[in-house]
One Martini backbone bead per residue (centre of mass of N, CA, C, O) as a GRO file, in nm:
protein
  131
    1MET     BB    1  11.299  13.097  10.041
    2PRO     BB    2  11.364  12.778  10.054
    3GLU     BB    3  11.436  12.500   9.868
    4ILE     BB    4  11.312  12.178   9.887
    5VAL     BB    5  11.440  11.876   9.878
    6ASN     BB    6  11.359  11.573   9.695
    7ALA     BB    7  11.394  11.222   9.788
    8ALA     BB    8  11.309  11.037   9.573
    9PHE     BB    9  11.171  10.695   9.541
   10PHE     BB   10  11.223  10.356   9.521
   11PRO     BB   11  11.103  10.104   9.670
   12ALA     BB   12  11.366   9.959   9.906
   13GLY     BB   13  11.292   9.783  10.170
   14THR     BB   14  11.132   9.693  10.483
   15ILE     BB   15  10.977   9.408  10.667
   16LEU     BB   16  10.868   9.361  11.001
   17ILE     BB   17  10.733   9.076  11.175
   18GLY     BB   18  10.840   9.112  11.444
   19THR     BB   19  11.148   8.931  11.362
   20ASP     BB   20  11.054   8.902  11.063
   21GLY     BB   21  11.151   8.899  10.728
   22TYR     BB   22  10.960   8.997  10.396
   23LYS     BB   23  11.079   9.134  10.129
   24ALA     BB   24  11.071   8.887   9.916
   25ALA     BB   25  10.733   8.872   9.928
   26ILE     BB   26  10.709   9.186   9.857
   27GLU     BB   27  10.583   9.418   9.626
   28SER     BB   28  10.390   9.591   9.827
   29ALA     BB   29  10.368   9.889  10.050
   30THR     BB   30  10.111  10.062  10.256
   31LEU     BB   31  10.075  10.342  10.469
   32THR     BB   32   9.739  10.446  10.564
   33PRO     BB   33   9.552  10.724  10.620
   34THR     BB   34   9.242  10.802  10.804
   35THR     BB   35   9.092  11.123  10.824
   36PRO     BB   36   8.884  11.286  11.015
   37THR     BB   37   8.632  11.530  10.923
   38GLU     BB   38   8.489  11.859  11.018
   39LYS     BB   39   8.224  12.092  10.980
   40PHE     BB   40   8.158  12.420  11.117
   41ARG     BB   41   7.857  12.610  11.110
   42ASP     BB   42   7.782  12.917  11.184
   43VAL     BB   43   7.542  13.172  11.215
   44GLY     BB   44   7.765  13.390  11.092
   45GLY     BB   45   7.924  13.210  10.846
   46GLY     BB   46   8.124  13.035  10.966
   47ILE     BB   47   8.417  12.814  10.917
   48GLN     BB   48   8.515  12.502  11.067
   49THR     BB   49   8.796  12.285  11.060
   50VAL     BB   50   8.835  11.948  11.171
   51SER     BB   51   9.043  11.692  11.322
   52GLY     BB   52   9.130  11.376  11.372
   53ALA     BB   53   9.254  11.081  11.424
   54PRO     BB   54   9.418  10.863  11.255
   55GLU     BB   55   9.378  10.579  11.064
   56TRP     BB   56   9.559  10.273  11.011
   57ASP     BB   57   9.694  10.102  10.715
   58LEU     BB   58   9.835   9.790  10.590
   59THR     BB   59   9.927   9.732  10.257
   60ILE     BB   60   9.974   9.410  10.094
   61THR     BB   61  10.172   9.270   9.833
   62LEU     BB   62  10.200   8.917   9.759
   63ALA     BB   63  10.375   8.626   9.731
   64GLN     BB   64  10.290   8.313   9.721
   65ASP     BB   65  10.373   8.057   9.987
   66LEU     BB   66  10.290   7.703  10.045
   67LYS     BB   67  10.576   7.551  10.115
   68THR     BB   68  10.681   7.748  10.326
   69ALA     BB   69  10.638   7.754  10.662
   70SER     BB   70  10.768   8.073  10.696
   71SER     BB   71  10.588   8.222  10.529
   72LEU     BB   72  10.378   8.481  10.482
   73SER     BB   73  10.129   8.325  10.402
   74GLN     BB   74  10.133   8.134  10.652
   75TYR     BB   75  10.146   8.346  10.874
   76LEU     BB   76   9.869   8.484  10.816
   77ILE     BB   77   9.709   8.227  10.884
   78THR     BB   78   9.827   8.140  11.174
   79GLU     BB   79   9.801   8.462  11.292
   80GLN     BB   80   9.518   8.515  11.288
   81GLY     BB   81   9.407   8.784  11.506
   82LYS     BB   82   9.678   8.896  11.572
   83LYS     BB   83   9.906   9.108  11.730
   84LYS     BB   84  10.170   9.301  11.568
   85ILE     BB   85  10.481   9.413  11.520
   86VAL     BB   86  10.563   9.669  11.280
   87VAL     BB   87  10.838   9.736  11.047
   88PHE     BB   88  10.844  10.008  10.816
   89THR     BB   89  11.090  10.053  10.546
   90PRO     BB   90  11.061  10.215  10.241
   91GLN     BB   91  11.372  10.319  10.269
   92THR     BB   92  11.680  10.272  10.231
   93GLY     BB   93  11.807  10.452  10.510
   94GLY     BB   94  11.552  10.522  10.638
   95LYS     BB   95  11.276  10.553  10.801
   96GLY     BB   96  11.075  10.402  11.040
   97PHE     BB   97  10.757  10.226  11.095
   98THR     BB   98  10.588  10.174  11.400
   99ILE     BB   99  10.330   9.916  11.441
  100THR     BB  100  10.018   9.783  11.523
  101ALA     BB  101   9.892   9.477  11.383
  102LEU     BB  102   9.638   9.303  11.232
  103ILE     BB  103   9.614   8.982  11.145
  104ILE     BB  104   9.549   8.879  10.805
  105ALA     BB  105   9.442   8.682  10.577
  106ALA     BB  106   9.524   8.583  10.268
  107GLY     BB  107   9.485   8.494   9.971
  108VAL     BB  108   9.430   8.211   9.743
  109GLY     BB  109   9.566   8.208   9.438
  110GLY     BB  110   9.541   8.200   9.061
  111ALA     BB  111   9.679   8.228   8.772
  112ALA     BB  112   9.803   8.092   8.512
  113ASN     BB  113  10.130   8.154   8.448
  114ALA     BB  114  10.163   8.295   8.742
  115VAL     BB  115  10.196   8.482   9.000
  116ALA     BB  116  10.082   8.437   9.312
  117LYS     BB  117   9.869   8.687   9.439
  118SER     BB  118   9.818   8.912   9.722
  119SER     BB  119   9.595   9.114   9.916
  120VAL     BB  120   9.636   9.301  10.229
  121THR     BB  121   9.467   9.450  10.514
  122LEU     BB  122   9.609   9.600  10.805
  123PRO     BB  123   9.502   9.691  11.090
  124CYS     BB  124   9.575   9.965  11.313
  125ASP     BB  125   9.718  10.088  11.605
  126GLY     BB  126   9.729  10.393  11.616
  127GLN     BB  127  10.041  10.541  11.584
  128PRO     BB  128  10.318  10.588  11.433
  129VAL     BB  129  10.660  10.532  11.478
  130ILE     BB  130  10.928  10.750  11.404
  131ALA     BB  131  11.293  10.627  11.337
   0.00000   0.00000   0.00000
């Protein structure tokens, strides 16, 4: 049996929301599935485990920018409640994940003498397309 090589990486990729790129504003991004599972125990003592389709969320930690009109911070506020196509490519040169996300406004503010950061979780429709 062959040993499979793992090309582990430090994320240095891209995120496009619609046609705009926001990699300079994002500290971290994670596309996370939540997969429902259920166990069926039959009267004979058998156990069957089944799973449903995963629900996906895109969690982003961003540096707030309330000066630049086209910043990610302002985009999330002005586009709140709209669904947008997101292409998340977590590794430069790797495959991208395309999914429809519901835009949610991120928080505003932070500690003195520090970069003002916010985290926001964007619920997604369906399954990502990997290409």
